[in-house]
C-alpha positions as CSV (number, residue, x, y, z in Angstrom):
1,M,0.1,-0.2,-0.1
2,S,1.3,3.4,-1.3
3,L,-0.4,6.9,-1.9
4,A,2.0,7.2,-4.4
5,H,0.8,4.6,-6.6
6,L,-2.3,6.7,-7.2
7,L,-0.3,9.0,-8.7
8,L,0.7,6.8,-10.8
9,R,-1.8,4.7,-11.8
10,H,-3.7,8.0,-13.3
11,A,0.3,9.2,-15.2
12,Q,-0.2,5.6,-16.6
13,L,-3.7,5.7,-17.5
14,T,-4.0,9.3,-18.9
15,P,-0.9,11.1,-19.1
16,D,-2.3,14.0,-20.7
17,R,-4.7,15.0,-18.4
18,A,-4.6,18.5,-16.8
19,A,-3.7,17.4,-13.0
20,I,-2.2,20.9,-11.8
21,F,-3.3,24.3,-12.4
22,S,-1.6,27.5,-11.3
23,G,-4.2,30.3,-10.8
24,T,-5.6,29.7,-14.6
25,E,-3.0,28.1,-16.1
26,L,-2.5,25.0,-16.1
27,Y,0.9,23.8,-14.1
28,A,1.0,19.7,-15.4
29,T,-0.5,17.2,-16.7
30,Y,-0.5,14.0,-14.4
31,G,2.4,12.3,-16.5
32,H,4.4,15.9,-15.9
33,W,3.4,15.9,-12.1
34,A,4.4,11.7,-12.4
35,A,7.3,12.0,-13.6
36,R,9.0,15.5,-11.6
37,S,8.0,13.2,-8.1
38,A,9.8,10.4,-9.2
39,A,12.7,12.4,-9.8
40,L,12.5,14.1,-6.5
41,A,12.2,10.6,-5.2
42,Q,15.3,9.7,-6.5
43,R,17.5,12.2,-5.9
44,L,16.8,11.8,-2.2
45,Q,16.9,8.8,-2.1
46,T,20.4,9.2,-3.7
47,A,20.7,12.0,-1.9
48,G,21.5,8.9,1.8
49,L,17.2,9.5,2.6
50,V,15.7,6.1,3.3
51,P,12.0,5.1,3.6
52,G,11.0,6.9,6.9
53,D,12.7,9.5,7.4
54,R,10.9,12.7,7.7
55,V,10.7,15.8,5.0
56,V,9.8,19.1,6.2
57,L,7.6,21.7,4.3
58,F,7.3,24.9,5.7
59,M,5.6,26.2,2.1
60,R,2.7,28.9,1.7
61,N,0.1,27.3,-0.7
62,H,2.0,26.2,-4.1
63,P,1.4,24.1,-7.2
64,R,4.9,22.9,-6.2
65,Y,3.5,21.6,-2.5
66,L,1.6,18.8,-4.4
67,E,4.4,17.9,-6.2
68,I,6.9,17.4,-3.2
69,L,4.5,15.5,-1.1
70,W,3.8,13.1,-3.7
71,A,8.0,12.6,-4.0
72,A,8.1,11.8,-0.5
73,W,5.7,8.8,-0.4
74,W,7.1,7.9,-3.5
75,A,10.4,7.2,-2.0
76,G,9.0,6.0,1.2
77,L,9.2,9.0,3.2
78,V,7.2,11.1,5.7
79,V,6.1,14.1,5.4
80,V,6.1,16.7,8.0
81,P,3.0,19.8,7.0
82,V,4.1,23.2,9.0
83,N,1.9,26.0,8.5
84,A,3.0,28.5,7.3
85,K,2.1,31.5,9.6
86,L,3.8,30.0,12.2
87,H,7.3,31.7,13.9
88,V,10.5,29.9,13.1
89,R,11.5,28.8,16.0
90,E,8.0,27.2,16.5
91,V,8.9,25.5,13.2
92,E,12.1,24.8,13.9
93,W,11.2,23.1,17.7
94,I,9.0,20.8,14.8
95,I,12.4,20.3,13.0
96,D,13.9,19.2,16.1
97,N,11.0,16.9,17.7
98,A,10.0,15.2,14.1
99,Q,13.8,14.6,13.9
100,A,13.7,15.8,10.4
101,R,16.5,15.8,7.9
102,W,15.0,18.0,4.8
103,A,13.0,21.0,4.2
104,F,11.4,22.2,1.5
105,V,10.3,25.7,2.0
106,T,9.1,29.1,0.2
107,Q,11.5,32.3,0.9
108,D,8.3,34.2,2.2
109,V,7.9,32.3,4.7
110,A,11.4,31.0,5.4
111,P,14.2,34.1,4.2
112,G,17.0,32.5,6.2
113,P,18.3,28.6,7.0
114,L,16.3,26.3,9.6
115,A,18.4,25.3,12.6
116,G,18.6,21.2,12.5
117,L,18.5,20.9,8.7
118,E,20.6,18.2,6.5
119,H,19.4,20.6,3.7
120,Q,16.6,23.2,2.8
121,I,15.8,23.8,-0.3
122,D,13.7,26.7,-1.7
123,V,11.3,25.3,-4.3
124,E,11.3,28.9,-6.0
125,T,14.6,28.1,-7.3
126,S,17.1,26.2,-10.1
127,V,18.2,24.0,-7.2
128,A,14.6,22.5,-7.0
129,D,14.3,22.7,-10.7
130,S,17.0,20.6,-11.3
131,L,15.5,18.4,-8.8
132,L,12.3,17.7,-10.4
133,A,13.4,17.8,-13.7
134,P,13.4,14.5,-15.2
135,S,16.1,13.5,-17.1
136,V,14.7,11.0,-19.4
137,S,10.6,11.8,-21.0
138,A,7.7,12.2,-18.6
139,N,6.7,8.1,-19.4
140,A,10.5,7.3,-19.6
141,G,10.8,8.5,-16.6
142,I,7.6,7.1,-13.9
143,A,9.2,4.3,-15.1
144,A,12.5,5.0,-14.1
145,M,11.8,4.5,-10.2
146,A,8.8,2.0,-8.8
147,P,6.7,4.3,-6.0
148,V,9.0,2.2,-2.8
149,L,6.2,-0.3,-1.2
150,R,5.3,0.5,2.2
151,Q,2.8,-1.5,4.8
152,A,-0.6,0.2,5.7
153,D,0.7,0.9,9.0
154,D,3.8,2.6,8.0
155,L,4.0,6.7,8.9
156,A,3.1,9.1,5.7
157,W,1.9,12.7,7.4
158,L,3.4,13.9,11.3
159,F,1.0,16.0,11.6
160,Y,1.8,18.7,14.6
161,T,-1.6,19.9,16.8
162,S,-1.8,23.8,17.0
163,G,-0.5,23.1,20.4
164,T,-2.6,26.4,22.3
165,T,-2.0,24.5,25.3
166,G,1.3,24.0,25.6
167,R,3.6,22.1,22.5
168,P,2.1,20.7,19.9
169,K,2.3,16.8,19.7
170,G,3.0,15.3,16.3
171,V,-0.5,12.8,15.1
172,M,1.3,10.1,13.2
173,L,-1.1,9.4,10.3
174,T,-0.1,6.3,8.8
175,Q,-0.9,5.5,4.9
176,R,-3.3,3.3,5.8
177,N,-5.4,6.2,7.6
178,L,-4.7,8.6,4.9
179,M,-6.4,5.9,2.7
180,T,-8.9,5.2,4.5
181,M,-9.8,9.3,4.8
182,G,-9.9,9.2,1.0
183,L,-11.8,6.4,0.1
184,T,-14.7,7.8,2.9
185,Y,-14.9,10.8,1.6
186,F,-16.6,9.3,-2.4
187,V,-19.1,7.9,0.8
188,D,-19.9,10.1,2.9
189,V,-18.9,13.8,1.5
190,D,-19.3,14.2,-2.1
191,T,-19.0,12.9,-5.6
192,V,-15.9,13.5,-7.4
193,W,-15.8,13.2,-10.7
194,P,-12.0,13.5,-13.0
195,T,-13.7,17.3,-14.5
196,D,-14.0,18.3,-11.0
197,A,-11.6,20.5,-9.5
198,I,-10.0,21.7,-5.7
199,V,-8.9,24.7,-4.9
200,Y,-6.6,25.2,-2.4
201,G,-7.4,28.4,-0.2
202,A,-6.6,27.3,3.2
203,P,-3.2,26.0,4.5
204,M,-2.6,22.6,2.3
205,S,-0.4,21.8,5.6
206,H,-3.8,20.9,7.1
207,G,-7.3,19.1,6.4
208,A,-7.1,20.7,2.8
209,G,-4.3,19.6,1.6
210,I,-5.7,15.7,2.5
211,Y,-8.2,16.4,0.5
212,A,-5.8,15.9,-2.5
213,I,-5.9,12.8,-1.9
214,P,-9.3,11.8,-2.5
215,H,-9.5,14.3,-6.1
216,L,-6.5,12.8,-7.2
217,M,-8.3,9.1,-6.6
218,A,-10.5,10.8,-9.1
219,G,-8.5,11.9,-11.4
220,A,-9.4,15.2,-10.5
221,R,-8.2,19.0,-11.0
222,H,-5.9,21.0,-8.3
223,V,-6.0,24.8,-8.1
224,V,-3.6,26.5,-6.7
225,P,-4.5,30.4,-6.7
226,A,-2.1,32.6,-7.6
227,S,-2.4,34.3,-4.4
228,G,-1.4,31.6,-2.4
229,G,-4.3,32.0,-0.5
230,V,-8.4,32.8,0.3
231,D,-8.6,36.3,-2.5
232,P,-12.7,35.4,-2.5
233,A,-13.0,38.0,-5.6
234,E,-10.5,35.5,-7.0
235,L,-11.8,32.3,-6.0
236,F,-15.3,33.3,-7.2
237,A,-13.7,33.9,-10.3
238,L,-11.2,30.9,-10.6
239,G,-14.5,28.8,-10.1
240,R,-15.8,30.5,-12.6
241,A,-13.1,30.0,-15.3
242,L,-12.2,26.8,-14.2
243,G,-15.3,25.2,-14.0
244,P,-17.5,24.5,-10.1
245,L,-14.4,24.3,-7.2
246,S,-14.7,22.2,-4.3
247,T,-12.9,23.0,-1.7
248,F,-12.3,23.1,2.3
249,A,-12.8,25.5,4.4
250,A,-13.2,27.0,8.0
251,P,-16.2,28.8,8.8
252,T,-14.2,31.8,9.0
253,I,-12.8,31.1,5.2
254,V,-16.9,30.2,4.3
255,K,-18.2,33.3,6.2
256,R,-15.7,35.5,4.0
257,L,-17.0,33.8,1.3
258,V,-20.6,34.4,2.2
259,D,-20.0,37.9,2.9
260,H,-18.7,38.1,-1.1
261,A,-21.4,36.6,-2.0
262,E,-24.0,39.2,-0.5
263,A,-22.0,42.2,-0.9
264,T,-21.5,41.7,-4.7
265,G,-25.1,40.6,-5.5
266,L,-24.5,36.9,-6.2
267,H,-28.0,34.8,-6.2
268,P,-27.4,31.1,-5.3
269,E,-27.3,29.9,-9.1
270,D,-24.7,32.6,-10.1
271,A,-23.0,31.2,-6.8
272,A,-23.7,27.7,-8.8
273,Q,-21.4,28.7,-11.4
274,S,-18.1,29.2,-8.5
275,F,-18.1,26.5,-6.2
276,K,-19.5,22.6,-6.4
277,T,-18.8,21.9,-2.9
278,I,-18.0,23.5,0.1
279,V,-16.6,21.2,2.9
280,Y,-16.6,23.1,6.1
281,G,-15.1,22.5,9.5
282,G,-12.4,22.3,12.5
283,A,-14.1,25.0,14.0
284,P,-18.0,25.2,15.0
285,M,-20.4,26.8,12.4
286,Y,-23.1,28.2,14.3
287,G,-26.9,28.0,13.4
288,A,-26.9,31.1,12.2
289,D,-24.6,31.3,10.5
290,I,-25.2,27.8,7.8
291,A,-28.3,29.4,7.7
292,R,-27.4,32.6,5.9
293,A,-25.1,30.6,4.2
294,L,-27.3,28.1,2.3
295,R,-29.5,31.8,1.8
296,V,-26.9,33.2,0.5
297,M,-25.1,30.5,-1.9
298,G,-28.0,27.9,-1.8
299,P,-26.8,23.8,-1.6
300,R,-23.7,23.5,-1.6
301,F,-22.1,23.0,1.8
302,V,-21.0,19.4,3.5
303,Q,-20.2,19.7,7.4
304,I,-17.2,17.4,8.8
305,Y,-16.4,16.3,12.3
306,G,-13.0,15.2,12.7
307,Q,-9.6,15.8,14.1
308,G,-5.5,16.0,13.4
309,E,-6.1,12.4,15.6
310,T,-9.1,10.8,12.6
311,P,-8.3,13.0,10.3
312,M,-11.2,14.4,8.6
313,V,-12.7,11.5,9.7
314,G,-15.6,11.4,12.2
315,T,-19.0,12.6,11.0
316,A,-21.2,14.3,8.5
317,L,-24.3,16.3,7.4
318,S,-24.1,16.2,4.7
319,R,-25.7,18.3,1.8
320,A,-29.2,16.5,2.0
321,Q,-29.1,16.5,5.4
322,L,-28.8,20.5,5.5
323,S,-31.0,21.1,2.3
324,D,-34.2,19.4,4.0
325,T,-35.8,21.9,5.4
326,G,-39.4,20.2,5.7
327,H,-37.9,17.5,8.5
328,P,-39.2,17.8,11.8
329,R,-36.3,17.7,13.4
330,Y,-34.1,20.4,11.1
331,R,-32.9,22.8,13.2
332,E,-31.6,20.2,15.5
333,R,-30.0,18.1,12.8
334,S,-28.5,21.5,11.0
335,A,-27.1,22.8,14.2
336,S,-25.5,19.2,14.8
337,V,-22.4,18.2,12.7
338,G,-24.1,15.3,11.4
339,V,-23.8,11.6,11.8
340,A,-20.7,9.0,12.0
341,Q,-18.7,8.1,8.7
342,T,-18.9,4.9,7.3
343,P,-16.0,3.5,8.6
344,V,-15.9,4.4,12.0
345,H,-17.8,3.9,15.3
346,L,-18.5,6.8,17.4
347,R,-20.4,7.8,21.3
348,V,-20.9,9.7,23.9
349,A,-19.3,8.8,27.2
350,D,-19.0,9.3,30.7
351,T,-15.7,10.1,32.8
352,N,-14.7,6.5,33.2
353,G,-15.8,5.2,29.1
354,V,-19.6,4.0,30.0
355,D,-21.8,4.6,27.6
356,L,-24.2,7.6,28.4
357,P,-28.2,7.2,26.9
358,V,-29.1,9.5,23.9
359,G,-29.5,12.8,24.6
360,D,-27.3,12.7,27.5
361,I,-23.7,14.7,27.4
362,G,-20.5,13.2,27.4
363,E,-17.1,13.1,26.1
364,V,-17.1,11.7,22.5
365,L,-14.9,8.5,21.9
366,I,-14.1,7.3,17.9
367,K,-12.6,4.4,16.9
368,G,-11.7,2.7,13.4
369,D,-9.2,3.4,10.4
370,S,-8.5,7.0,10.4
371,V,-7.5,7.2,14.1
372,M,-4.0,7.9,14.6
373,A,-1.6,5.6,15.7
374,G,-0.4,7.6,18.3
375,Y,2.2,10.6,19.2
376,W,5.0,11.2,17.9
377,R,7.8,10.9,20.4
378,N,5.1,11.1,23.2
379,P,3.8,7.1,25.0
380,D,1.5,9.2,27.7
381,A,0.1,11.6,25.4
382,T,-0.8,8.2,23.3
383,A,-2.1,6.1,26.6
384,A,-4.4,9.2,27.3
385,A,-5.5,10.0,24.2
386,I,-6.2,6.1,23.0
387,R,-7.9,3.0,25.5
388,D,-8.8,0.4,23.8
389,G,-8.5,1.1,20.6
390,W,-10.8,4.6,21.6
391,L,-9.8,7.4,20.6
392,F,-10.7,10.5,23.6
393,T,-11.6,13.8,21.8
394,G,-11.1,15.8,24.9
395,D,-14.6,17.1,22.6
396,V,-18.2,17.1,24.8
397,G,-21.5,16.5,22.6
398,C,-24.9,14.2,22.9
399,L,-25.7,11.2,20.3
400,D,-30.3,11.7,18.9
401,A,-32.1,8.8,18.8
402,D,-31.3,9.2,14.9
403,G,-27.4,8.7,15.6
404,F,-26.6,12.6,14.9
405,L,-23.9,14.1,16.9
406,T,-24.1,17.6,18.6
407,L,-21.2,18.8,20.1
408,K,-21.7,21.8,22.9
409,D,-17.5,22.7,23.6
410,R,-14.5,21.1,24.1
411,S,-14.1,19.6,27.5
412,K,-11.6,22.3,28.4
413,D,-14.0,24.7,27.9
414,L,-17.1,23.6,30.0
415,I,-18.2,26.0,32.4
416,I,-19.3,25.3,35.9
417,S,-21.8,27.8,37.8
418,G,-23.5,27.2,40.7
419,G,-22.8,23.6,40.2
420,S,-24.6,23.4,36.8
421,N,-22.7,22.8,33.9
422,I,-22.8,25.4,31.1
423,Y,-22.3,25.1,27.2
424,P,-20.6,28.0,25.9
425,R,-21.6,27.4,22.5
426,E,-25.0,27.0,23.3
427,V,-24.4,30.5,24.7
428,E,-22.7,31.4,21.6
429,E,-25.9,30.7,19.1
430,V,-27.7,32.6,21.1
431,L,-25.7,36.1,21.6
432,L,-25.2,35.3,17.6
433,T,-29.2,35.8,16.5
434,A,-29.2,39.1,18.3
435,S,-29.0,42.3,15.6
436,G,-25.7,43.3,14.9
437,V,-23.2,41.0,16.5
438,I,-21.0,39.3,14.2
439,E,-18.6,36.9,16.2
440,V,-18.6,35.9,19.7
441,A,-16.9,33.8,22.4
442,V,-18.2,32.7,25.7
443,V,-15.7,31.9,28.5
444,G,-16.0,31.1,32.3
445,A,-14.7,33.5,34.8
446,P,-13.4,32.2,38.4
447,D,-16.0,33.7,40.7
448,P,-15.3,33.1,44.4
449,E,-18.8,32.8,44.4
450,W,-20.3,30.8,42.3
451,G,-17.4,28.4,41.5
452,E,-17.4,30.3,37.6
453,V,-19.3,32.9,36.1
454,V,-20.0,33.3,32.3
455,V,-18.6,36.4,30.5
456,A,-19.2,36.9,26.2
457,F,-16.5,38.7,24.2
458,V,-18.4,40.1,21.9
459,V,-17.3,41.9,18.0
460,A,-20.4,44.1,16.5
461,Q,-20.7,46.3,13.7
462,A,-19.9,49.0,13.9
463,D,-22.1,51.1,12.9
464,S,-24.4,49.3,15.5
465,N,-26.1,49.7,19.1
466,V,-25.4,47.0,20.5
467,N,-24.4,47.6,24.5
468,A,-24.8,45.4,27.8
469,E,-28.2,45.6,28.2
470,S,-29.5,44.8,24.8
471,L,-27.7,41.3,24.9
472,D,-28.8,40.7,28.4
473,Q,-31.8,41.7,27.1
474,H,-31.7,39.3,24.0
475,C,-30.6,36.4,26.5
476,L,-32.9,36.4,28.8
477,E,-35.2,35.8,25.7
478,H,-33.6,32.7,24.1
479,I,-32.4,30.7,27.4
480,A,-32.0,30.8,30.9
481,R,-31.5,32.9,33.3
482,F,-28.5,31.2,35.0
483,K,-27.4,31.1,31.2
484,R,-26.8,34.3,30.4
485,P,-23.3,36.2,30.8
486,K,-22.2,37.8,33.4
487,H,-20.3,39.9,31.7
488,Y,-20.2,41.3,28.3
489,V,-17.0,42.6,26.4
490,L,-17.2,44.5,23.8
491,V,-14.2,44.2,21.3
492,D,-12.8,44.6,18.4
493,S,-11.7,41.1,17.1
494,L,-11.4,38.4,18.7
495,P,-7.9,36.1,18.7
496,K,-7.6,33.5,16.8
497,N,-4.8,30.5,16.0
498,N,-3.4,29.8,12.6
499,Y,-6.3,27.5,11.6
500,G,-9.1,30.0,12.4
501,K,-9.9,29.2,15.8
502,V,-10.7,31.3,18.5
503,L,-8.2,31.4,21.2
504,K,-10.6,31.0,23.7
505,T,-7.4,30.1,26.4
506,E,-6.0,33.8,25.8
507,L,-9.2,35.4,26.6
508,R,-9.4,33.5,29.9
509,N,-5.8,35.1,30.5
510,R,-7.2,38.7,29.5
511,L,-10.2,37.7,32.1
512,A,-7.2,36.5,34.7
513,E,-4.8,39.7,33.9
514,N,-7.5,42.4,34.2
515,Q,-9.0,40.6,37.9
516,N,-4.8,40.7,39.3
517,A,-4.7,44.2,38.1
518,S,-8.1,45.1,39.7
519,T,-6.5,43.7,42.8
520,A,-3.1,45.1,43.3
């Protein structure tokens, strides 16, 4: 089993099929892609890299990302994708922890040498050109070196978590994990045809890049925007030029696309010319936001829930389920993350790992062939996360009688006030329906009387009349009194990590600093 054989298969069957685009320009056919990856793989082996060695990709989104990714797998290596927004010191820590030997970079994110490497290659230099250049014709270049055969449990992708509460952990993803994810896409997420195209706006080091696998399985096209990122106008234009696109996006990116469509007066039929499918996940998508997205852009959304530890595979809320507004439980379903994807079992359990009844809230557990092999060089963390084959996700939620999972929060975000459990997401959902509110994050603050009290950080429209009194009245009209925030903090923006997730730890730290300052 080898992910490299996915590329070899299409290069042999349809070498002249368009494969990679840089903007609207054809960058590589499947034959060219495979020949370049094979050539680089051979040169990596000649340089002394052996199967299982780690290679870092610290790059902005770039057409060569795909070539280097598959070259590494062609040579039997393990890819360490690093988000281009990380600080150099963070990257060097990952290099050291992963014991990586080589790194491929773009100069804009790595202008100088990174410590701890044998070689660092800027992918936009003549050195990279020569490493990727086939020494013979494309088809002969493919045949010159067969992909290194790997076993199902051999590592392929070493993904470092965002590390919001400490040093990141290296998630060990195997050939089996990624093959499972790729095949599951067709069953639970979306169909893919050779004429389809996936666009990489979100970082290719994360979920967007992983979704290259199912689209390669189908022989589809791969589009890297000229900007290398998310420019809504650019993405809509690319879709009109190349045909409706599929993409993976965090909810923050979805919001930007919807904002653009609404601001430019696009109708759902217009949006359909640019986007076939938008898969969203990685952070909560609130009910008000997905309702607006469907209204503005039409039925082209699918939600997935997974973690780096079970990449892109956990649950899915399909396009049909999101569009079934006549269902008697549509409101509850549209606020859920869907049902378990085909290759995994899912349950909700108490602190002892015992299953809870339908409707009861507990920790989400997942088991299946998508679940990671463990954390790199961290057996204690592995033992804590995986017990009897079950991944303890740290996410809190509940199942309904039909198997739909509704997430409440991360277990660390639960607020216990006066002995009652309060789930921040429930309060956030309500506040987002208040007029003038753009974004909300709810956290708990220590309180000598109640243990914790609810605090809401609110981003409001510039021309709105949002204030604490109006927000409090809105909450009183929609949720139990004990759940409403004790304090409302109006802010210009919410702190987020490189993947668009709100950093609630930072918000709690702000509250603690303010409290310390007031008592000093």
